[in-house]
N, C-alpha and C positions, 0 to 999 in steps of 0.2 A: 186951749189955748195951742198946746201943741197939735192937737187935730188941726185947726188954722194954718198956724206954718206949714206943716206936711202937705196942706191941699197945694199952699202956693208954688213951695216948691214942686210941688208934682205936676201942677201945669208948666211953671218957665222951663222944666226938665222938657215936658210935651213941645211947647211950641218951641224949644230949642233942635230938640230932633225933628221936628214938619219943616224947619228950614234947612235942615242940614240933607236932608230929604229933598225936598224940592232944586237943593242948590245943585244936587247928585245927577237928577232928571234932566236940570239945565246942562248940564254939563255934559250928557251923555247925549241931547238931543242935538246941542252943536256939532261935537263929532259926527255925530252921524250925517248932517247936515254938509259936512268938509267932506266926508268921504263920499255921498253921493255927489257931488259937487266934483271931486276928483276922479271920478268914476267918467262922470261925462268929458269932461276934459277930455280925459285917456283915450276913448272911444272917436272923440270927434278928431281928434290930431290920427286916430289910425285910420278915418274915412279920407281923410286928407293924402297921407301918405299912399293909400293903395292906390292899386292902377285904375288908371281913367278909365281904360277898355275894358273892363272887366262887368260884364252889364249883371245888375242889382238882382232882386227877386220879383221886382215887377217888370223888368226889363224882357224883351221877347225879340229872338233873332229867328230869323227864318231858317227852315230846317226842311231842305230837298223844296223840290218843287219850281213852280214858276215863278217869277214876279208882276205881280201887275200889270206892269205898264209891256212887260211881253206878251202877254197871256191876252191881253186887250188889241195887243197889234196884230199878231198871228188870228184872231177872229177878224176882224177886220180883213187883211189881206186874202183872208183865205173865202170869207165871202165875196169879194172884191173878183180872184181871180174864177170863181165860178161866172159868175154872173157876167164878169166881162175880161175873158182872159186874150188881153189886148197890150202891148208896151205901151198904149198911152194914156191906159187905166192902169196899170200893174206898175211904170215907173216912178210913179210916187213913192212906191215903199221899198226901192231900192239901195242898198250899201252903193256906194260910189263904184264903178266900175265892176258891177254887176249886171247881168241882161239875164234875159227871158225870151221864148221863141215866141213868133206869133200864133197867135191864136184866132177865134172866131165867137164870136155873143151866138148862146144858142137862142134858134129863131123863135122857138115858142118858153114860154114861161114856167115851163116843168120845170128849170135847173135852179131858178131863183130859191135862198137859201130864209127856210123860215126858221130855222132857229141853229146856232155852233154853239159849243164849247169845248176849251180844252180839257184832253183825257189824259195827258199825258206832254213830259219833260225831259229830253235827254240832254246832258249840259256835257258839251264836247269840247271845253275850255276856251281860252283865250276869248273868253266873253260871249263864247259860241255858245248858242244853244239849236237843237230839233223840236219844235212844240208839234205834237200831233192835235188835231181841231176835228172834232167830230163834226159835219155838217148834216144836220136834216132840212133835204130838200120839201119844195112844195109838192112833189109827187109822191112823197113817202118813202122816198130811199133816205138810205144814210150813208156820205163819202169821207171815209178820213183820209185828211188833208196833211202831212209832213212838212211842217214848212221852216227850212231853214233862218234862223235868226242870228244877227250880232248887236250885242249892246256894247252903245260907245263910252256914254257918262250914266247917272240917273236918269232916268227918264226918256233917252234917248235909244232909239231900238228900230232897227231895218232890216227887210230883207235880202239874204245874198244872191237868191236866185228862185228859180220856178220850183214852186213842192212838187212830190209825189204821192200823187193816190192811192193809199196801201188798204189792202184789204180787213188788218184789222190796227188795233192801237201795237205798235212795236218799237224796241229799242233802235234808234237813228241817229244817223251819225256824217261827220262831214269832214275833208282834211282840209287842214290848214293850208297846203300844198298845192301848189297851180297844178291843173290836171296836164299830163302830155302823151304823146303819143304809146300805144302797146310796145313794150320794148322786147327784145330776144327773139331767138326764134319758135319761141309761141306767139307773137303776135298776130299772127293770121288764123289762127287754132282758137283764139282766144274772141275776135273778133264774129267769126262762125259762129261761136258758142251765143255770143251777147245776141245775134241776129236772128236765131233760130228761137230761140229763150224764149226775150220780150212779147211776141205773138203771143206764145204758149201761155205766159205767166198772166199775160191781161184776158186770155181766153177759156183757160180751163176752169172748171168747176169743181175737180177735186186735185188734191195733191198726187193721188196718185197716176195723176194725167202727167204732170213734170217728173215723173223720176227718172226717165230716162236721163234728164239733164240732171239732174242734183245728185252731190255728193254720195256716200253711203248715208252717213251722220247725219244729215244737211234737212231741216224740216222748214217750208217754205207755202205757205197759204196762198193758193191764186186769187184772182179777182173775179173768176166766175163772170167772166162777160160784160162788167161794170161799163169797161172801155174797150175799142177796137183799134189795135194799133195801125195808126195810118205809115209809118215809117220810121225807121231812127235816121237820127240825124249825125249822132256822134259818138265814136268810143275811145275815150281816153283810161289814160293811168294814174294814178293817184299814189304817186312815192315814184320814188324809184327804185332799180333792180331789176332781175330776170328769175326769181326762184320761181317755186311752184306753185307760190300761194301769192296772191296780186288784188289788189280792191280797183276797180273798173268804174268808172265814171259813163254811162249810157244816157244822151238825150235823143227825144222824141218825142212825137205827138202823134195824142189817141184821139179818137171821138167818142164821144155820150152816144150809144147808139138811142134811146130815151129821148135827149133831147136836141140830138143835131149838133151840142157846142165840139170844138175842137181845140184842145188844151197842149201846151209844151209842159212836158214830163221832165223829170230827171229821175236816173235810179242810180245806187251803189251797191253793186254788185260784188261779194265777194267770192272770188272763184282758186279753184283749185287742179293740179295737174297730181292725177295719179293713173300710173301703165301709160304712159304715152297719150293719156285724154286728158283735157280741161271739163270739170262739171265746175257747177253753182251752189257754194256751199251758202251765204246767204243772201237776202234781197232789204235792201235798207235804204230809208232817205237818203238827199245828196243833195249837196249846195250845186248849181251849176257856176 
């Protein structure tokens, strides 16, 4: 009799304990669920309040280099310039007010571009850049063109003027100020330096051939006869001042001895005065 009563009491106490444990588990589960909901709400609010301009982990921003629109434009302009260096062909690429000198198509097809690619870009501010394009010609030569461009809006690019044919990819720049005649008592010496340096720069095979014209610390790679200078058409100063260091814009025309094509050229020369004489400190691409 007592054994049966004890068994029933034990079962009742066990069932009561099971119900208590289940209730506790249900309460803990509900509490964990509310904590999770609260955490999600807090994270969502933080995401809404966060700065919209800050990119997330999956977003990417361009880091240096040139944008695809600018690169594609520079390649098209370089190909057209080498194959048809005439205002009629080049004018559609130019920004308003920009000009290029008159050239002449090559009589042979050796100057046709087999392949062209961007190898360097130099951002010079105010939406401007100089993009260096390597053009492999069908006669197995490679020419590097420093193309000055300006970006107006997304996808809108224009050329600022004639490119410069450079020996190797190099830092190139253009000054936003309009060119003006060389100033000061050093103007005649600057003009003489440019008129003598440019034909030597185009024809020289070694840097040592240019040493007479270069400042002591300057390093300039010549074109090695890639072009022959026909003549210098203009010499102007970029920026004002009459100091011992100037930026000079020289426009010229050069002939490709291999194809016979004539190209309008523009070079920015950094010149420096030492001991009463002017020297070339650097050669860079420039906007004409």
